[in-house]
N, C-alpha and C positions, 0 to 999 in steps of 0.2 A: 363403808365407802371405799370404791376402787381407787387405786393410785392412778394419776394422770400425769403425763409428761409431754408438753408442747414442743414440737420441733418443725423446722422447715427444711425441705430437700432443696439444695441448690441445683441449678441446671448444670448439665455436663458442660465441659468446657467447649465442646464443638456446638453447643446451643446457645452460646452467649452472643452479645451484640458485637463485643470486640472481635470475636472469631469471624463473624460474617462481615464486619467491616475490613479485617485484614483480607479475607477471601476475595471481597470485591476489588480491593487495592491490588492484590496480586493478580487477579484476572485482567484487570485494566492495564497493568503493566505487561502482562503477558501479550495482549492483543497489541498493544503499541509496539512492543519488540517485534512481534511477527510483521506488522505493518512496516516498521522501518527496515527489516530484512528484505521485505518483498520490494520495497521501493529502491534499495540498494541494488537488488538483482536486476530490476527493470531499467534503471539508470545505467548499470554496466552494460547491459544488453543494447540499450539504446546508443550508448558511445561506440560499442563494437560494430553495431549496424552501420553508424555514420561513417566510421573508418572504412568499412567494406564498400559503402556505396561511393565514397570519395575515391577510393582506389579505383572502381570499376567505372566511375562516370567519365565520358568522354571529355576531350579538351574543351577549354572555354570557347575556342573558336567555333566548334561544332555546336555548342549551345547558342552561341550568337547567330548562327546561320538558321537555326530552328526557331529563333525568336525567343529564346529563353524559357520556353514552355517545357513542361515534363512530357516524356514520351506518350504517356496515355492521356494527355489533355484533349478534351473534346474540342474539335474544330467546328466552331459555328461562326456566323458572320458577326456576333456580339463579342467575341473574344477580343477583337482588335479595337474595341471602343475605348 
């Protein structure tokens, strides 16, 4: 009778559920970090643009003479309704 030995081979560490869970968590945190960084850049650009527009905008009296409408506002009979 031949000798027998039963054994099981465990999965490699990169094939375990814990690894995939950690990888998914890391990916989610990375996406969130990139999103937060991008939003910070957009908000900084928006604030800079608002400061630039405020500095270049004509006086309040000029805006009142124009009716408070932006320069590119379409002029139609329905605007004054």
